[in-house]
C-alpha positions as CSV (number, residue, x, y, z in Angstrom):
1,X,-41.7,210.4,-60.9
2,X,-40.4,210.6,-64.5
3,X,-43.5,212.6,-65.5
4,X,-43.0,214.9,-62.5
5,X,-39.3,215.4,-63.4
6,X,-40.4,216.2,-67.0
7,X,-42.9,218.8,-65.8
8,X,-40.1,220.4,-63.7
9,X,-37.9,220.7,-66.8
10,X,-40.6,222.2,-68.9
11,X,-41.5,224.7,-66.2
12,X,-37.9,225.7,-65.8
13,X,-37.6,226.2,-69.6
14,X,-40.7,228.3,-69.6
15,X,-39.5,230.4,-66.7
16,X,-36.3,231.0,-68.6
17,X,-38.2,232.1,-71.7
18,X,-40.3,234.5,-69.6
19,X,-37.2,235.9,-67.8
20,X,-35.4,236.4,-71.0
21,X,-38.3,238.2,-72.6
22,X,-38.6,240.4,-69.5
23,X,-34.9,241.4,-69.7
24,X,-34.5,241.6,-73.5
25,X,-34.2,245.2,-74.7
26,X,-37.3,246.4,-76.6
27,X,-38.2,249.5,-78.5
28,X,-41.2,251.7,-78.0
29,X,-43.2,253.5,-75.4
30,X,-43.1,256.8,-73.6
31,X,-40.7,257.3,-70.6
32,X,-42.3,259.8,-68.2
33,X,-39.8,261.8,-66.1
34,X,-40.4,264.5,-63.5
35,X,-37.7,266.9,-62.1
36,X,-37.4,269.9,-59.9
37,X,-35.4,271.9,-62.4
38,X,-37.3,274.5,-64.4
39,X,-35.0,275.9,-67.1
40,X,-36.2,278.7,-69.3
41,X,-33.8,277.9,-72.1
42,X,-32.5,274.7,-73.6
43,X,-29.3,276.4,-74.9
44,X,-26.3,274.4,-73.5
45,X,-24.2,277.5,-73.5
46,X,-26.5,279.3,-71.1
47,X,-25.7,276.9,-68.3
48,X,-28.5,278.2,-66.1
49,X,-29.5,275.0,-64.5
50,X,-26.7,273.4,-62.5
51,X,-28.1,270.0,-61.6
52,X,-27.7,266.3,-62.3
53,X,-31.1,266.4,-64.1
54,X,-30.0,269.1,-66.5
55,X,-26.6,267.4,-67.1
56,X,-28.7,264.3,-68.0
57,X,-31.3,265.9,-70.2
58,X,-29.1,268.2,-72.3
59,X,-27.2,265.3,-74.0
60,X,-30.5,264.0,-75.2
61,X,-30.7,266.9,-77.5
62,X,-27.1,268.0,-78.1
63,X,-23.9,266.1,-78.9
64,X,-20.5,267.0,-77.7
65,X,-17.2,266.8,-79.6
66,X,-15.9,264.2,-77.1
67,X,-17.4,262.1,-74.3
68,X,-15.8,261.0,-71.0
69,X,-16.3,257.5,-69.5
70,X,-16.3,256.6,-65.8
71,X,-12.5,256.0,-65.8
72,X,-11.9,259.6,-67.1
73,X,-11.0,258.3,-70.6
74,X,-11.9,260.4,-73.6
75,X,-13.9,258.9,-76.5
76,X,-14.9,260.3,-79.9
77,X,-18.2,262.1,-80.2
78,X,-18.8,264.6,-83.0
79,X,-15.0,264.7,-83.2
80,X,-13.4,261.5,-84.5
81,X,-9.8,262.6,-83.5
82,X,-8.0,265.5,-82.0
83,X,-4.4,266.7,-81.5
84,X,-2.5,269.7,-80.2
85,X,0.5,271.6,-81.3
86,X,3.4,271.8,-78.8
87,X,2.5,274.1,-76.0
88,X,-1.2,273.2,-76.0
89,X,-2.3,276.6,-77.3
90,X,-3.7,275.4,-80.6
91,X,-5.9,272.3,-80.9
92,X,-7.3,270.6,-84.0
93,X,-10.5,268.5,-83.9
94,X,-11.5,266.4,-87.0
95,X,-15.3,266.5,-87.3
96,X,-17.3,263.3,-88.0
97,X,-18.8,263.3,-91.4
98,X,-22.4,262.4,-92.3
99,X,-24.0,263.7,-89.0
100,X,-27.1,265.9,-89.3
101,X,-28.9,268.2,-86.9
102,X,-32.4,267.2,-86.1
103,X,-33.8,269.5,-88.8
104,X,-31.7,267.7,-91.5
105,X,-29.0,270.3,-91.7
106,X,-25.5,268.8,-91.9
107,X,-23.1,269.2,-88.9
108,X,-20.2,270.9,-90.5
109,X,-16.9,272.4,-89.1
110,X,-18.4,275.8,-89.7
111,X,-21.5,275.1,-87.5
112,X,-19.3,273.5,-84.8
113,X,-17.0,276.5,-84.7
114,X,-20.0,278.9,-84.5
115,X,-21.4,276.9,-81.5
116,X,-18.1,276.9,-79.7
117,X,-17.6,280.6,-80.2
118,X,-21.0,281.2,-78.6
119,X,-20.1,279.0,-75.6
120,X,-16.7,280.6,-75.0
121,X,-16.0,283.9,-76.6
122,X,-12.4,283.9,-75.2
123,X,-11.4,281.1,-77.6
124,X,-10.5,281.8,-81.2
125,X,-12.4,279.1,-83.1
126,X,-12.5,278.6,-86.8
127,X,-12.9,275.8,-89.4
128,X,-10.2,274.4,-91.6
129,X,-11.2,271.8,-94.1
130,X,-12.9,268.9,-92.2
131,X,-11.6,270.2,-88.9
132,X,-12.1,272.8,-86.2
133,X,-9.2,274.8,-84.8
134,X,-9.3,276.1,-81.3
135,X,-6.7,278.6,-80.1
136,X,-6.7,279.3,-76.4
137,X,-4.8,281.8,-74.4
138,X,-3.4,280.8,-72.0
139,X,-2.5,277.3,-73.3
140,X,-4.9,274.6,-72.1
141,X,-3.7,271.0,-71.8
142,X,-7.1,270.0,-70.5
143,X,-9.1,271.4,-73.4
144,X,-10.5,268.0,-74.7
145,X,-11.7,267.2,-71.2
146,X,-13.4,270.6,-70.9
147,X,-15.2,270.0,-74.2
148,X,-17.0,267.0,-72.7
149,X,-18.8,269.4,-70.3
150,X,-22.5,270.0,-71.2
151,X,-22.0,273.7,-71.8
152,X,-19.8,273.0,-74.8
153,X,-22.3,270.7,-76.5
154,X,-22.9,271.6,-80.2
155,X,-26.0,273.6,-81.0
156,X,-27.2,275.2,-84.2
157,X,-28.6,278.7,-83.5
158,X,-30.6,280.1,-86.4
159,X,-32.9,283.1,-86.1
160,X,-33.8,282.2,-82.5
161,X,-34.3,278.5,-83.3
162,X,-32.1,276.0,-81.4
163,X,-31.3,272.6,-82.9
164,X,-29.1,269.8,-81.8
165,X,-27.7,266.6,-83.3
166,X,-28.5,264.3,-80.3
167,X,-30.5,261.1,-80.1
168,X,-33.8,263.0,-79.5
169,X,-35.6,265.9,-81.2
170,X,-37.7,268.5,-79.3
171,X,-41.3,267.9,-80.0
172,X,-42.7,270.3,-77.5
173,X,-41.1,272.9,-75.2
174,X,-43.0,274.8,-72.6
175,X,-40.1,276.7,-70.8
176,X,-39.8,275.7,-67.2
177,X,-42.8,273.4,-67.4
178,X,-42.6,270.6,-69.9
179,X,-40.3,269.1,-72.5
180,X,-41.3,266.3,-74.9
181,X,-38.6,264.6,-76.9
182,X,-39.0,262.1,-79.8
183,X,-36.3,259.5,-80.7
184,X,-34.5,260.1,-83.9
185,X,-34.5,257.1,-86.2
186,X,-31.4,258.2,-88.1
187,X,-29.3,259.1,-85.1
188,X,-25.6,258.5,-86.0
189,X,-24.8,256.5,-82.9
190,X,-28.0,254.3,-82.9
191,X,-31.6,254.8,-82.0
192,X,-32.7,255.1,-78.4
193,X,-35.0,252.4,-77.1
194,X,-38.0,254.5,-76.0
195,X,-40.0,256.4,-78.6
196,X,-40.7,259.5,-76.5
197,X,-39.4,261.0,-73.3
198,X,-42.0,263.3,-71.6
199,X,-40.4,265.5,-68.9
200,X,-42.5,267.5,-66.4
201,X,-40.5,270.2,-64.8
202,X,-40.7,272.4,-61.7
203,X,-42.1,269.5,-59.5
204,X,-41.1,269.3,-55.8
205,X,-40.0,266.0,-54.3
206,X,-43.4,265.3,-52.7
207,X,-45.2,266.0,-56.0
208,X,-42.8,263.7,-57.8
209,X,-43.3,260.9,-55.3
210,X,-47.1,261.2,-55.5
211,X,-46.8,260.9,-59.3
212,X,-44.7,257.8,-59.1
213,X,-47.0,256.1,-56.6
214,X,-50.0,257.0,-58.8
215,X,-48.3,255.4,-61.9
216,X,-48.1,258.8,-63.6
217,X,-44.3,258.9,-63.8
218,X,-41.5,256.4,-64.5
219,X,-38.4,258.3,-63.3
220,X,-38.5,260.8,-60.5
221,X,-36.0,262.6,-58.3
222,X,-36.0,261.7,-54.6
223,X,-34.8,263.9,-51.8
224,X,-31.2,263.1,-50.5
225,X,-32.6,261.8,-47.2
226,X,-34.3,259.1,-49.2
227,X,-31.1,257.9,-50.8
228,X,-30.7,255.1,-48.2
229,X,-34.0,253.5,-49.1
230,X,-34.0,250.3,-51.0
231,X,-37.1,249.0,-52.7
232,X,-40.7,250.1,-51.9
233,X,-43.9,248.3,-52.8
234,X,-44.4,250.5,-55.9
235,X,-41.0,251.6,-57.0
236,X,-37.3,250.9,-57.0
237,X,-34.6,253.4,-55.6
238,X,-31.3,253.9,-57.3
239,X,-28.7,256.1,-55.5
240,X,-25.4,257.7,-56.6
241,X,-22.1,258.2,-54.9
242,X,-21.9,261.6,-53.1
243,X,-21.8,263.9,-56.2
244,X,-23.2,267.3,-55.1
245,X,-21.4,269.7,-52.9
246,X,-23.3,271.8,-50.4
247,X,-21.1,274.7,-49.1
248,X,-21.1,278.2,-47.6
249,X,-19.6,280.9,-49.7
250,X,-18.6,284.3,-48.3
251,X,-19.6,287.0,-50.7
252,X,-17.3,289.7,-49.4
253,X,-13.8,289.9,-50.8
254,X,-12.0,289.7,-47.5
255,X,-8.6,288.8,-48.9
256,X,-8.2,286.5,-45.9
257,X,-5.4,284.5,-47.6
258,X,-3.2,287.6,-47.4
259,X,-3.8,288.0,-43.6
260,X,-4.8,284.7,-41.9
261,X,-4.9,286.5,-38.6
262,X,-7.4,289.1,-39.6
263,X,-10.8,289.3,-37.9
264,X,-12.5,288.0,-41.1
265,X,-10.2,285.0,-41.2
266,X,-10.8,284.1,-37.6
267,X,-14.6,284.6,-38.1
268,X,-14.4,282.2,-41.0
269,X,-12.5,279.6,-39.0
270,X,-14.8,279.9,-36.1
271,X,-17.9,279.4,-38.2
272,X,-16.3,276.4,-40.0
273,X,-15.4,274.8,-36.6
274,X,-18.9,275.4,-35.1
275,X,-20.8,273.4,-37.8
276,X,-21.7,269.8,-36.8
277,X,-21.6,268.2,-40.3
278,X,-22.0,264.7,-38.9
279,X,-25.3,265.6,-37.2
280,X,-26.5,267.3,-40.4
281,X,-25.8,264.1,-42.4
282,X,-27.3,261.7,-39.9
283,X,-30.3,263.7,-38.8
284,X,-31.3,265.9,-41.7
285,X,-30.1,263.7,-44.6
286,X,-30.6,260.3,-42.8
287,X,-27.2,259.3,-44.0
288,X,-27.8,260.5,-47.6
289,X,-24.4,262.1,-47.9
290,X,-21.0,262.5,-46.4
291,X,-19.6,265.3,-44.2
292,X,-17.3,267.4,-46.3
293,X,-14.1,269.2,-45.3
294,X,-12.8,269.5,-48.8
295,X,-14.3,270.6,-52.2
296,X,-14.1,267.1,-53.9
297,X,-15.6,263.8,-52.5
298,X,-13.3,261.1,-51.2
299,X,-14.3,258.5,-53.8
300,X,-12.9,260.8,-56.4
301,X,-9.6,261.8,-54.8
302,X,-8.9,259.4,-52.0
303,X,-7.5,262.2,-49.8
304,X,-10.5,264.3,-48.7
305,X,-10.3,262.7,-45.2
306,X,-7.2,264.9,-44.8
307,X,-9.4,268.0,-44.6
308,X,-11.0,268.3,-41.2
309,X,-14.8,268.1,-41.1
310,X,-15.3,267.6,-37.4
311,X,-16.9,270.2,-35.2
312,X,-14.9,271.7,-32.4
313,X,-17.2,274.1,-30.5
314,X,-14.6,274.9,-27.8
315,X,-12.1,276.1,-30.3
316,X,-14.8,278.0,-32.3
317,X,-15.8,279.8,-29.1
318,X,-12.1,280.7,-28.4
319,X,-11.7,282.1,-31.9
320,X,-14.9,284.0,-31.5
321,X,-13.6,285.7,-28.4
322,X,-10.6,287.1,-30.3
323,X,-12.6,289.4,-32.6
324,X,-15.5,291.9,-32.4
325,X,-18.5,291.2,-34.5
326,X,-20.8,294.2,-35.3
327,X,-24.3,293.1,-36.4
328,X,-25.4,289.8,-37.8
329,X,-24.1,288.2,-40.9
330,X,-26.8,287.6,-43.5
331,X,-27.1,284.0,-44.7
332,X,-29.0,283.4,-47.9
333,X,-30.3,280.1,-49.3
334,X,-32.8,278.8,-51.9
335,X,-36.1,279.2,-50.2
336,X,-37.6,276.8,-52.8
337,X,-35.3,274.0,-51.6
338,X,-36.5,272.3,-48.4
339,X,-33.1,270.8,-47.7
340,X,-31.3,274.1,-48.0
341,X,-33.8,275.6,-45.6
342,X,-33.2,273.1,-42.9
343,X,-29.4,273.1,-43.4
344,X,-29.4,276.9,-43.2
345,X,-31.4,276.8,-40.0
346,X,-28.9,274.2,-38.5
347,X,-25.9,276.4,-39.5
348,X,-27.6,279.3,-37.8
349,X,-28.0,277.3,-34.5
350,X,-24.5,275.9,-34.6
351,X,-23.1,279.4,-35.2
352,X,-25.1,280.8,-32.3
353,X,-23.6,278.1,-30.0
354,X,-20.2,279.5,-30.9
355,X,-21.3,283.1,-30.3
356,X,-21.5,284.0,-34.0
357,X,-24.6,286.0,-35.0
358,X,-26.2,284.9,-38.3
359,X,-29.6,285.9,-39.8
360,X,-31.4,284.1,-42.5
361,X,-32.4,286.2,-45.5
362,X,-33.5,285.9,-49.1
363,X,-31.2,287.0,-51.9
364,X,-30.8,290.5,-50.7
365,X,-27.1,291.4,-50.4
366,X,-26.1,288.4,-48.2
367,X,-22.7,288.1,-46.5
368,X,-22.8,284.3,-46.9
369,X,-24.6,282.1,-49.4
370,X,-25.6,278.4,-49.0
371,X,-25.2,276.7,-52.4
372,X,-25.5,273.3,-54.0
373,X,-23.1,272.4,-56.8
374,X,-23.1,269.1,-58.7
375,X,-19.8,267.6,-60.0
376,X,-19.2,268.8,-63.6
377,X,-17.1,265.8,-64.6
378,X,-15.6,262.5,-63.4
379,X,-12.1,264.1,-64.1
380,X,-10.7,265.4,-60.8
381,X,-8.9,268.5,-62.2
382,X,-11.8,269.6,-64.4
383,X,-14.3,269.2,-61.5
384,X,-12.0,271.2,-59.2
385,X,-11.6,274.0,-61.7
386,X,-15.3,274.1,-62.3
387,X,-16.1,274.3,-58.6
388,X,-13.6,277.0,-58.1
389,X,-15.2,279.1,-60.9
390,X,-18.7,278.7,-59.5
391,X,-17.5,279.5,-55.9
392,X,-15.8,282.7,-57.1
393,X,-12.3,281.4,-56.4
394,X,-9.2,281.7,-58.6
395,X,-8.5,278.9,-61.0
396,X,-6.4,276.2,-59.3
397,X,-2.9,275.7,-60.6
398,X,-1.7,272.2,-61.5
399,X,1.9,271.3,-62.1
400,X,1.1,267.6,-62.8
401,X,-1.7,265.0,-62.9
402,X,-1.1,263.1,-59.7
403,X,-3.1,263.1,-56.5
404,X,-0.5,265.1,-54.5
405,X,-0.6,267.9,-57.1
406,X,-4.5,268.0,-57.0
407,X,-4.4,268.0,-53.2
408,X,-2.0,270.9,-53.2
409,X,-4.2,272.9,-55.6
410,X,-7.4,272.1,-53.6
411,X,-5.7,272.9,-50.3
412,X,-4.6,276.3,-51.6
413,X,-8.2,277.1,-52.5
414,X,-9.4,276.1,-49.0
415,X,-6.7,278.2,-47.4
416,X,-8.2,281.3,-49.0
417,X,-11.1,280.8,-46.5
418,X,-13.8,282.0,-48.9
419,X,-15.8,278.7,-48.9
420,X,-16.8,276.3,-46.2
421,X,-17.6,272.8,-47.5
422,X,-20.5,271.2,-45.5
423,X,-21.8,268.1,-47.1
424,X,-21.5,265.9,-50.2
425,X,-25.0,264.7,-51.1
426,X,-26.0,261.6,-52.9
427,X,-28.7,261.8,-55.5
428,X,-31.6,259.3,-55.6
429,X,-34.1,258.4,-58.2
430,X,-37.3,256.4,-58.0
431,X,-38.0,254.1,-60.8
432,X,-41.4,252.5,-61.8
433,X,-41.3,248.7,-62.0
434,X,-41.3,248.5,-65.8
435,X,-38.2,250.6,-66.2
436,X,-35.3,248.5,-67.3
437,X,-31.5,248.9,-67.6
438,X,-31.0,252.0,-65.4
439,X,-27.4,253.2,-65.6
440,X,-25.7,256.4,-64.4
441,X,-22.2,257.8,-64.6
442,X,-20.0,258.0,-61.5
443,X,-20.8,261.8,-61.4
444,X,-24.5,260.9,-61.2
445,X,-25.7,261.7,-64.7
446,X,-28.5,259.5,-66.0
447,X,-28.2,257.5,-69.3
448,X,-31.8,257.8,-70.4
449,X,-31.2,256.6,-74.0
450,X,-30.2,253.2,-72.6
451,X,-33.5,252.6,-70.8
452,X,-36.3,250.6,-72.2
453,X,-39.8,249.8,-70.8
454,X,-41.0,246.3,-70.1
455,X,-44.5,247.1,-71.3
456,X,-46.1,249.5,-73.7
457,X,-47.7,252.6,-72.2
458,X,-50.9,254.1,-73.6
């Protein structure tokens, strides 16, 4: 019995050693990532690829002046401190010393100022000693939070060459097809664990899943309807909170807020009431999202349930009987996105049940567009302002920082009746068994520099 007990102790100790070795961070290896996005430029100021994947890849190459944690708290990045003069029209950011771009060029206040001028020509930006001064008109109390957005990351642009100061350097770039990044040994905030990140772009969900099952990828995007899956035989699934808005946007400037009883306004309300968001989420997304009546998700605001998201076909039919519709409204969507296609088809069927005539089309002069927009930030007001800009709505006005103030601003945007929120989608990723320490921000962004691989890849 004593010998048996001793063997149990030895076995337990060995198991502890093996478990510790499996979970201990290690350096080396190539992380293989696939994604649907196919950007033709890496310039952060271009902002051409609005997706969680792009928001996760860009910081691998480019640093921002400040960063934002999941609680919405600001932290130093390339700026070690910042302050504003009374009135918030003039801001000063002290630039971190000793940081270099990946080509060895020092990051200076002059280079930072040049990058910010390219990102926002409306600002007056210039260097002063070891600092950068930003003058904004009108005054902007939220400026540091805005500077945490990917489009304001710092890039050096020299004769067509783009360089960043992030944790990885571009080793290969085939626009829209492939991006290979190599870890920087001298990165100011510490070296990433993996040596290389190899990103294959322009891959559909099916192609990505095939690559993961065939052990040809380590991190892949999964369709929202797969967000509820747990663990498969060959990969692990990680899901986010609902972080991507799917909405209808009217392209015509109907000025419905000025006349809520106009035919256009009633058409908008009828269409909004006809859409069965719950069925869309349960059937099309298999529970991979939340029905949306507001522009921001409930986990972020706590009040989105106050915006109605339930279909009322009888009321929609009543409103439809109050106006005369000539011809069909043209509804456009991204034909390359399978989810957008099936949602657009469901919108068309719901509208038809209410007596509203819709016709699906490509990008040719649509009356209504179906779009998907990821959250830009974990900060509520920054996200609402960003969504308003991309939906073609006026910038919201905030008189304070509380939930009631944000609710009033969001409600005012919805009352303009230019956008109809449909769903808030979760994002899902599939991970190979040897991927360790997967983490993501509350807004869904991946923290790829924190990953390591349990085994070396050839």
